[in-house]
Legacy VTK file of the C-alpha trace (Angstrom):
# vtk DataFile Version 3.0
C-alpha trace
ASCII
DATASET POLYDATA
POINTS 187 float
-6.624 43.416 -26.631
-9.197 40.646 -26.831
-9.289 38.839 -30.152
-12.485 37.139 -31.238
-10.474 34.932 -33.606
-6.808 34.038 -33.902
-5.749 32.244 -37.066
-2.357 30.489 -37.191
-0.765 30.225 -40.622
1.577 27.504 -41.836
5.217 28.473 -41.774
6.455 27.724 -45.285
10.104 28.432 -44.492
10.924 25.781 -41.854
12.546 23.450 -44.357
14.841 26.163 -45.714
15.778 27.318 -42.221
16.662 23.727 -41.281
18.745 23.311 -44.446
20.643 26.509 -43.632
21.282 25.240 -40.089
22.550 21.904 -41.414
24.749 23.577 -44.018
26.328 26.014 -41.551
26.911 23.221 -39.021
28.522 20.896 -41.574
30.752 23.665 -42.963
31.826 24.559 -39.431
32.707 20.937 -38.623
34.724 20.693 -41.857
36.711 23.826 -41.016
37.272 22.674 -37.398
38.522 19.293 -38.673
40.768 21.069 -41.181
42.347 23.102 -38.393
42.856 19.931 -36.337
44.662 18.237 -39.229
46.884 21.143 -40.279
47.742 22.645 -36.900
50.977 21.605 -35.170
49.279 20.832 -31.869
45.795 19.480 -31.256
43.450 22.188 -30.076
40.861 21.019 -27.602
38.439 23.750 -28.758
38.419 22.521 -32.372
38.080 18.890 -31.291
35.233 19.514 -28.831
33.545 21.921 -31.231
33.585 19.390 -34.063
32.285 16.628 -31.771
29.507 18.658 -30.136
28.281 20.251 -33.355
28.234 16.818 -35.037
26.313 15.259 -32.139
23.705 18.048 -32.136
23.447 17.861 -35.918
22.892 14.078 -35.929
20.414 14.326 -33.038
18.407 16.993 -34.880
18.356 15.010 -38.122
17.094 11.904 -36.289
14.420 13.898 -34.438
13.395 15.655 -37.653
12.970 12.302 -39.409
10.520 11.360 -36.614
8.475 14.441 -37.471
9.512 16.487 -34.440
10.293 20.188 -34.604
14.037 20.799 -34.207
16.230 23.838 -33.720
19.808 24.153 -34.910
20.543 27.144 -32.677
22.489 24.985 -30.187
24.808 23.736 -32.911
25.192 27.263 -34.281
26.012 28.719 -30.854
28.629 26.027 -30.171
30.115 26.626 -33.621
30.126 30.383 -32.967
32.188 29.891 -29.812
34.768 27.826 -31.692
34.861 30.281 -34.617
36.111 32.921 -32.140
39.314 30.882 -31.795
39.763 30.284 -35.522
42.677 32.085 -37.213
40.387 33.249 -40.060
36.739 34.245 -40.646
36.252 35.163 -36.990
33.433 37.495 -38.070
31.339 34.350 -38.631
30.939 34.250 -34.848
28.544 37.196 -34.995
26.660 35.841 -38.010
26.121 32.454 -36.339
24.984 34.048 -33.056
22.476 36.278 -34.863
21.134 33.352 -36.914
20.841 31.190 -33.797
18.893 33.902 -31.976
16.569 34.527 -34.924
15.824 30.851 -35.599
13.013 30.607 -33.032
11.297 33.704 -34.400
11.729 32.533 -37.999
10.138 29.143 -37.231
7.274 30.637 -35.259
3.914 30.253 -36.966
2.466 33.542 -38.119
-0.692 34.435 -36.213
-3.381 36.895 -37.213
-5.675 38.218 -34.505
-9.121 39.554 -35.413
-10.780 41.946 -32.955
-13.677 44.347 -33.310
-11.279 47.305 -33.658
-8.423 45.948 -35.761
-6.561 43.055 -37.302
-3.056 42.357 -35.973
-0.430 40.238 -37.716
1.889 38.902 -35.021
5.324 38.796 -36.630
8.740 40.121 -35.578
7.267 43.604 -35.931
3.510 43.603 -35.340
1.452 44.926 -38.213
-1.874 46.517 -37.397
-4.652 47.003 -39.911
-8.049 48.627 -39.645
-11.095 46.835 -41.020
-11.489 49.710 -43.476
-8.280 48.572 -45.221
-9.985 45.390 -46.487
-12.674 44.694 -49.046
-13.036 41.017 -48.158
-11.682 38.430 -45.714
-12.545 34.770 -46.122
-11.450 31.417 -44.727
-12.262 28.538 -47.077
-10.854 24.998 -47.274
-7.887 25.788 -45.018
-6.931 28.913 -46.965
-7.150 32.418 -45.492
-7.558 35.250 -47.991
-7.226 38.918 -47.069
-8.287 41.230 -49.912
-7.013 44.754 -49.338
-8.685 47.931 -50.634
-5.559 48.721 -52.690
-6.077 45.447 -54.662
-3.289 43.622 -52.815
-4.150 40.062 -51.802
-2.625 38.078 -48.946
-3.361 34.359 -49.143
-1.871 31.592 -46.988
-2.722 28.129 -45.688
-3.856 27.903 -42.090
-1.845 25.712 -39.739
-4.675 23.601 -38.374
-7.413 23.086 -40.868
-10.784 23.825 -39.382
-12.466 20.466 -38.833
-15.937 21.879 -38.931
-17.453 23.903 -41.761
-19.591 25.622 -39.119
-16.497 27.206 -37.524
-15.325 28.378 -40.935
-18.728 29.873 -41.684
-18.863 31.486 -38.233
-15.496 33.188 -38.864
-16.584 34.336 -42.338
-19.876 35.698 -40.931
-17.918 37.638 -38.286
-15.646 39.150 -40.965
-18.620 40.051 -43.198
-20.281 41.737 -40.229
-17.137 43.770 -39.394
-16.658 44.765 -43.035
-20.345 45.673 -43.256
-20.010 47.943 -40.215
-17.127 49.727 -41.925
-19.211 50.174 -45.111
-22.070 51.731 -43.146
-19.709 54.109 -41.292
-18.014 55.308 -44.480
-21.255 55.727 -46.443
LINES 1 188
187 0 1 2 3 4 5 6 7 8 9 10 11 12 13 14 15 16 17 18 19 20 21 22 23 24 25 26 27 28 29 30 31 32 33 34 35 36 37 38 39 40 41 42 43 44 45 46 47 48 49 50 51 52 53 54 55 56 57 58 59 60 61 62 63 64 65 66 67 68 69 70 71 72 73 74 75 76 77 78 79 80 81 82 83 84 85 86 87 88 89 90 91 92 93 94 95 96 97 98 99 100 101 102 103 104 105 106 107 108 109 110 111 112 113 114 115 116 117 118 119 120 121 122 123 124 125 126 127 128 129 130 131 132 133 134 135 136 137 138 139 140 141 142 143 144 145 146 147 148 149 150 151 152 153 154 155 156 157 158 159 160 161 162 163 164 165 166 167 168 169 170 171 172 173 174 175 176 177 178 179 180 181 182 183 184 185 186
């Protein structure tokens, strides 16, 4: 499918996903340290797990403070391996693995592709819409608005604001044309 326009939307959940990664990593390190202190013999798995998760956590926090995009999946996967050896809450292994695998998808910017035939929202499960399902589509001042026929409105900030008003107007003219074609076909 060839898309005349692809609009990337800002991901508003990155901060919460990072906080969840930090929280799960810190809790894991605390429990690994607890096992090290209260176990009769020192377990190499708990020691290495606590060290590696802490190093990845600190590295990510430093990189994040520099404005770089970070992923906590490495820390979560290391923690998941150590949780398999824990005497309790071993089921957390599966939860941490699933969260680590879903982190990349959750941080991926949502993209909406506009073609002559349809509009496709590229998410975990692609959503396809026909032009006839919309009454209006407009991009104005970095905000994309999709007005559905059933009076539902989808409105989100675009990732990269369009530098030129001409590009914005060109996109809006394209959408008006497509919506106008639908009106003429249904009339």
